Each structure stands twice: as C-alpha cells, then as structure tokens.
C-alpha positions as CSV (number, residue, x, y, z in Angstrom):
1,M,-5.6,16.2,0.6
2,K,-4.9,18.1,-2.9
3,F,-4.1,21.5,-3.1
4,P,-6.2,23.8,-4.9
5,K,-3.1,24.0,-7.5
6,S,0.2,22.5,-8.1
7,H,3.2,23.8,-6.4
8,S,6.7,23.6,-6.8
9,L,9.3,22.0,-4.2
10,Q,10.7,25.2,-3.7
11,E,7.8,27.1,-3.0
12,I,6.9,24.2,-0.4
13,A,10.3,24.5,1.2
14,N,10.0,28.2,1.6
15,L,6.8,27.8,3.3
16,L,8.4,25.6,5.8
17,N,11.6,27.5,5.8
18,C,13.4,24.1,5.3
19,E,16.1,22.5,2.8
20,F,15.0,20.2,-0.1
21,I,16.7,17.6,-2.1
22,G,15.6,17.1,-6.1
23,D,14.7,19.5,-8.6
24,Q,13.2,23.1,-7.2
25,N,10.5,22.5,-9.6
26,F,9.4,19.2,-8.8
27,P,5.4,19.1,-8.7
28,V,3.6,18.9,-5.3
29,L,0.1,18.3,-5.6
30,G,-1.0,17.5,-2.0
31,M,-0.4,15.9,1.1
32,N,-1.8,12.7,2.9
33,E,-1.0,10.2,5.6
34,I,1.2,7.0,4.3
35,H,-2.0,4.5,4.1
36,V,-3.3,6.8,1.2
37,V,-0.6,8.7,-0.4
38,E,-0.5,9.0,-4.2
39,P,2.1,10.4,-6.7
40,G,2.6,14.2,-6.0
41,D,1.8,13.7,-2.5
42,I,3.8,14.9,0.7
43,V,4.2,12.0,3.4
44,F,6.0,13.1,6.7
45,V,8.1,10.6,8.7
46,D,9.9,11.4,11.8
47,H,11.3,8.1,13.3
48,P,13.9,6.1,11.6
49,K,11.5,2.5,12.1
50,Y,9.4,4.0,9.5
51,Y,12.0,5.9,7.2
52,D,12.0,3.0,4.2
53,K,8.2,2.5,4.5
54,A,7.8,6.4,3.9
55,L,10.7,6.5,1.3
56,Q,9.3,3.5,-0.8
57,S,5.6,4.6,-0.5
58,A,3.6,5.9,-3.3
59,A,4.4,9.5,-2.1
60,T,6.7,11.5,-4.4
61,I,7.7,13.9,-1.8
62,V,9.0,12.9,1.6
63,L,9.3,15.2,4.9
64,I,11.8,13.6,6.8
65,N,14.1,14.7,9.9
66,K,17.3,13.3,8.3
67,K,19.2,13.6,5.1
68,V,19.1,10.2,3.2
69,D,19.3,9.2,-0.1
70,C,16.5,10.4,-2.5
71,P,14.8,7.5,-4.2
72,E,14.9,8.2,-7.9
73,G,11.9,10.0,-9.3
74,K,11.3,11.7,-5.8
75,A,12.2,14.4,-3.7
76,L,12.8,15.3,0.0
77,L,12.1,18.1,2.4
78,I,14.5,18.1,5.4
79,S,12.8,19.4,8.5
80,D,13.9,19.3,12.1
81,D,10.2,18.5,13.1
82,P,8.0,16.8,10.3
83,F,5.2,16.6,12.6
84,R,5.4,20.3,13.1
85,D,5.6,21.2,9.3
86,F,2.9,18.7,8.2
87,N,0.4,20.7,10.6
88,T,2.0,24.0,9.2
89,L,0.9,22.9,5.7
90,T,-2.6,21.7,6.9
91,K,-3.4,25.0,8.4
92,H,-1.8,27.2,5.2
93,F,-4.0,24.7,3.1
94,K,-7.3,24.1,4.9
95,P,-7.2,27.1,7.4
96,F,-10.2,26.9,10.3
97,Q,-13.2,29.0,8.9
98,F,-15.0,30.9,11.6
99,A,-18.6,30.5,11.2
100,N,-21.5,33.0,12.4
101,V,-24.6,31.6,11.3
102,A,-26.2,28.2,11.7
103,I,-26.1,27.3,8.2
104,S,-23.2,28.5,6.2
105,A,-23.8,30.2,3.1
106,S,-21.5,28.5,1.2
107,A,-23.4,24.9,2.0
108,E,-25.1,23.1,-0.8
109,I,-28.4,21.7,0.3
110,G,-30.4,19.4,-2.1
111,A,-34.3,19.3,-2.8
112,G,-36.5,18.0,-0.4
113,T,-34.0,18.1,2.6
114,L,-35.1,18.9,6.0
115,I,-33.1,20.6,8.6
116,Q,-34.5,20.8,12.0
117,P,-34.0,23.5,14.4
118,N,-30.5,24.0,16.4
119,S,-28.6,22.2,13.9
120,F,-25.4,23.6,12.6
121,I,-24.2,23.1,8.9
122,G,-20.6,24.3,8.3
123,N,-18.8,25.9,5.6
124,H,-18.9,24.1,2.1
125,V,-21.0,21.0,3.4
126,K,-23.0,19.3,0.6
127,I,-26.2,17.5,1.5
128,G,-28.1,15.5,-1.1
129,K,-31.9,15.7,-1.7
130,N,-34.4,14.2,0.6
131,C,-32.4,14.1,3.9
132,L,-33.6,14.6,7.0
133,I,-31.4,16.2,9.5
134,H,-32.7,16.3,13.3
135,S,-31.8,18.9,15.8
136,N,-28.8,19.8,17.4
137,V,-26.7,18.1,14.7
138,S,-23.3,19.6,13.8
139,I,-21.9,19.0,10.5
140,Y,-18.4,20.4,10.3
141,D,-16.6,22.0,7.2
142,H,-16.6,20.1,3.8
143,T,-18.7,17.3,5.1
144,V,-20.4,15.6,2.1
145,I,-23.8,13.6,2.5
146,G,-25.7,12.0,-0.2
147,D,-29.0,11.6,-0.9
148,N,-32.0,10.1,1.5
149,V,-29.8,10.3,4.6
150,I,-31.4,10.3,8.1
151,I,-29.2,11.7,11.1
152,H,-30.8,11.6,14.5
153,A,-30.4,14.3,16.9
154,G,-26.9,15.1,18.8
155,T,-25.0,13.6,16.0
156,I,-21.5,15.3,15.1
157,L,-20.1,14.8,11.9
158,G,-16.5,15.9,11.3
159,A,-14.6,16.5,14.6
160,D,-11.0,16.2,14.9
161,A,-9.0,12.9,14.5
162,F,-7.7,11.7,17.9
163,Y,-4.0,11.6,16.9
164,Y,-1.3,13.2,19.2
165,K,2.6,13.3,19.3
166,K,3.8,13.1,23.0
167,R,6.3,16.1,23.7
168,P,8.2,16.7,26.9
169,D,5.5,19.1,28.0
170,G,2.7,17.6,26.7
171,F,0.9,16.1,23.7
172,D,0.9,17.9,20.1
173,Q,-2.4,17.3,18.1
174,L,-2.1,16.4,14.5
175,I,-4.3,19.0,12.7
176,S,-7.0,17.4,10.6
177,G,-7.8,18.7,7.1
178,G,-10.2,15.8,5.7
179,R,-13.6,15.2,5.6
180,V,-16.5,12.9,6.4
181,V,-18.2,11.5,3.3
182,I,-21.7,10.0,3.9
183,E,-22.9,7.9,0.9
184,D,-27.0,7.5,-0.2
185,N,-29.2,5.8,2.4
186,V,-27.5,6.1,5.1
187,G,-29.1,6.2,8.6
188,I,-27.2,7.6,11.6
189,G,-28.5,7.3,15.1
190,A,-28.5,9.8,17.8
191,L,-25.3,11.0,19.6
192,C,-23.0,9.6,17.0
193,T,-19.6,11.0,16.4
194,I,-17.9,10.3,13.3
195,D,-14.2,11.9,13.0
196,K,-13.2,13.5,9.7
197,G,-9.8,11.9,8.2
198,V,-6.4,13.5,9.1
199,T,-5.7,14.2,5.1
200,G,-8.2,11.9,3.7
201,D,-11.9,11.0,3.8
202,T,-13.8,8.9,6.7
203,T,-16.4,7.1,4.9
204,I,-19.9,5.6,5.5
205,G,-20.9,3.6,2.3
206,E,-24.1,3.5,0.9
207,G,-27.0,1.9,2.6
208,T,-25.4,1.3,6.0
209,K,-27.1,1.6,9.3
210,I,-25.8,3.0,12.4
211,D,-27.3,2.8,15.7
212,N,-27.3,5.0,18.7
213,Q,-24.0,6.4,20.4
214,V,-21.6,4.8,18.0
215,H,-18.2,6.5,17.5
216,V,-16.2,6.2,13.9
217,G,-12.6,7.4,14.1
218,H,-10.6,9.2,11.6
219,D,-9.8,7.9,7.9
220,T,-12.0,4.6,8.6
221,V,-13.7,3.3,5.7
222,I,-17.3,1.5,6.1
223,G,-18.6,-0.4,3.3
224,K,-22.0,-0.7,1.7
225,K,-25.2,-2.2,3.7
226,C,-23.2,-2.6,6.9
227,L,-25.4,-2.7,10.3
228,I,-23.3,-1.2,13.7
229,A,-25.4,-1.4,16.9
230,S,-25.3,0.9,19.6
231,Q,-22.2,1.7,21.6
232,T,-19.9,0.3,19.4
233,G,-16.3,2.1,18.8
234,I,-14.5,2.0,15.6
235,A,-10.8,3.3,15.9
236,G,-9.1,5.1,13.1
237,C,-7.9,4.2,9.7
238,V,-10.1,0.7,10.0
239,I,-11.7,-1.0,6.5
240,I,-14.9,-2.8,7.0
241,E,-16.0,-4.2,3.8
242,D,-19.8,-4.4,2.7
243,E,-22.2,-6.1,4.5
244,V,-20.6,-6.6,7.9
245,T,-22.7,-6.7,11.1
246,L,-21.5,-5.2,14.4
247,W,-23.6,-6.0,17.5
248,G,-23.6,-3.8,20.4
249,Q,-20.4,-2.6,22.5
250,V,-17.8,-3.8,19.9
251,G,-14.6,-2.3,20.0
252,T,-11.7,-2.4,17.4
253,T,-8.0,-1.5,17.2
254,S,-7.0,0.7,14.5
255,G,-5.5,-0.3,11.2
256,I,-7.3,-3.7,10.9
257,T,-9.6,-5.1,8.2
258,I,-13.1,-6.6,8.9
259,G,-13.9,-8.5,5.8
260,A,-17.2,-8.5,3.8
261,K,-20.1,-10.2,5.7
262,A,-18.5,-11.0,8.8
263,V,-20.7,-10.8,12.1
264,I,-19.0,-9.3,15.0
265,M,-20.9,-10.5,18.2
266,G,-21.7,-8.1,21.2
267,Q,-18.9,-7.0,23.4
268,T,-16.0,-8.5,21.1
269,G,-12.9,-6.6,21.1
270,V,-11.7,-6.9,17.2
271,T,-7.7,-6.9,18.3
272,K,-7.0,-8.1,14.6
273,S,-7.9,-8.2,10.9
274,V,-10.7,-11.0,10.5
275,E,-11.9,-13.0,7.2
276,G,-15.1,-12.5,6.0
277,G,-18.5,-14.5,6.1
278,K,-17.9,-15.7,9.5
279,S,-19.2,-15.0,13.2
280,Y,-16.6,-13.8,15.7
281,F,-16.9,-13.4,19.4
282,G,-14.9,-12.6,22.5
283,T,-11.6,-10.7,23.5
284,P,-9.2,-11.5,22.1
285,I,-11.5,-12.0,19.0
286,E,-12.0,-15.7,17.6
287,E,-14.5,-17.7,15.5
288,S,-17.8,-17.9,17.6
289,R,-17.7,-21.6,17.7
290,E,-14.3,-22.0,18.9
291,K,-15.1,-19.3,21.4
292,L,-18.4,-20.9,22.7
293,K,-16.6,-24.0,23.0
294,Q,-13.5,-22.7,25.0
295,L,-16.4,-21.3,27.5
296,A,-18.2,-24.4,27.6
297,N,-14.7,-26.3,28.6
298,I,-14.0,-23.4,31.2
299,K,-17.2,-24.3,32.9
300,K,-16.2,-28.2,33.3
301,I,-12.9,-27.0,35.3
302,P,-14.6,-27.4,38.5
303,E,-16.0,-31.0,37.9
304,I,-12.4,-31.9,36.6
305,L,-10.7,-30.7,39.8
306,N,-13.3,-32.6,41.9
307,K,-12.7,-35.5,39.8
308,L,-8.7,-35.3,40.4
309,K,-9.3,-34.7,44.3
C-alpha cells in the first residue's frame, strides 16, 4: 500500500509516538507485508525469529520491537507493539469510509455494465465495460474489476483478511488496507468470497473461471485462464500460476505456489508447493499416479494378511 505522498521518518515516528533510528528525513513511501515489500516501504516484525528476514528484506523501514543494528541504507521505527502500530498506520492512511447508498458516487462504472438490484458497490470501486453484476453482490471499497466480468448472486469481494494476533484476552485483527483486483473476462460463481489483501492486492487473473462457493484468501494471486471448481478453499498468500485446474473441495495451506498447468484432483489437500504440468491427488498431496498406486496396494493388504495366516 503506497501513501498518497512521501512522508519523512520523523513524521511517521510522531504519528506512532515511537523512537526511530536513521535520518529524520528518510523517505517513507508506503507499507506492506514482507512478501510484497519494496524500497520505501515499512515492514513490521515482532518476533526475534523473523528479525533477520525483515531487516534483510526489500523494505527500507523496519517497524520493530527491539533496538538492533540498523542495516546500511535503512531506518528503524522502535515500537513496544509493532502489530498495534502497523494497524495505526493502516487506519490513518486507509480509514474506513461509511456508505449510505447502494452504489457509491465515487465508483467508476464502464459503459454497458449491468448491475442487478440489491447489489452494493463501495467507495472508489472501478468496474470496466460490459460486466454483469447479479443481485446481492457486495463489492467493497477500492476493488478493481476489468472488462467483460460476470459475478453471480451473493458473492462478496473485499472482506477483511483472516489474520489475527493472539493476546492474553483474545485476538487482535490485523486491519486490511489492500484491494481485490479482478482482471478482464473473469467469471465468478454464486456465493464466492474473495478477501482483500492486508496491504497489497488479491488478484484473479484474466480469463479465470470460478465456480460457486469458492473462497480465496488475502493476498493470493491466481493466474490467467485457471479453472476452480465448487467448494474449494484457497488460503492467504498463495500463488496459483496460469492455467491451473482445481477440482471440487480442494483446500490449500498458505504461502505455497501451484505451478502452471497443474491439475489438482477433487478433495486434495495442497500441503506444499507443487510443480506445474502434473496431476495431483490426496492428502498429503502427491502426484496422482503415485497416490493411486498406493491406494491400490492398500486394497491388497487383506489378501496379504490372509496369505500370512
């Protein structure tokens, strides 16, 4: 998430009421999670296990809960609670905007696009040309939709990321300030949910078709011309490359990559990254041919036991 303008390190430290290490005029351009940071971004870290990863990332400003040596060319913001202060920044630069109409006056809707009754189009949404939005669709603020997109009834684009920090008295939510981006010629079935990124984009690539009742987690990137069947659940921060097929009731863990043109058979649990161009099945996931051989061998166990007797 980029800020509307550049800010100095001193300005951000004043906003958070925290100490800093580095040039007070050091430029701060935005904030992002560690997997999408760029120079000029703030990244936060609050566990020693991940200090080095954050300090050595592309981010040039690290919001951290310990005074450590500052890498050359970077700056530190020293906070007693980086998670809380990252939320403070999100609320400051991307505050929630109340809506009191079904289609926001700030929404941009292209020529030939049809929106059925009882749908909600939030603030600063952009919808391209010749789209069809069926009834009872909710499109949250800042969502971007390309041309020739069809979205069926009851689908929700842009709900918050499922991202929480456990505290002694419960769970604190990491506030989402990202977007959902739907590219051209995408089809989305009924009752689907696609969460926005925490600070970046959740992206559905051009020409991808999604069946009913599919969930896509925050910051996931789905490539072009993918097919995703009903009741599939895709976790956050997943990369699905072009022309992947996910059959019904597939589930994935977070932070993995599914290679281009892979086929994931129904009810598979994708527990790790897999190469493209192959067919996979089962939980834990394996290549289909190998998994089916295993199942065939399991069926032979009673026969083997009888022979041993």
